[in-house]
N, C-alpha and C positions, 0 to 999 in steps of 0.2 A: 396700418400697423400702429402708428402713434396713438390712434384713438383707442385701440385695444389696450395698449400699455397704460394709458390714462385711466381707462375703465377699471383695470386691475388695481391701480393705486387708490382710486376713489371707492371701489367696491369692497376692498379688503383692508380695513384699518390695520390688521395684524401684519400683512405684507408691506403696507406703506410704512409702518413704524420700523420694521426690520430693515427696510431700505434706508430710511432716514438715519437710523442708528449705525449704518455701515455694515450690517451683518449680511446683506445680500444686495444684489443689483437686479432690477427687472429690465430685461432687454428684449428686443424683437429679433426673430430669426425666421428663416424660410427653410422648410424641410422638403427636399426633393425625393419623392418615393422611388422613382425609377433608379436613381443613382445612390440613394442613401446618404446624400451629403446634406449638411446643415450649413447655411450661410447666415452669420450674425450681421444684423443691420446696425449702422452707426447711430 
């Protein structure tokens, strides 16, 4: 998961800048299809 978040930051300068500017936060999460729950990772 951490590798995917890092890839998003390096692959999208627009998203990386928005995060750096405090306009958004990139976080990891797991979606369980069976229950419909989303668990955000620290």
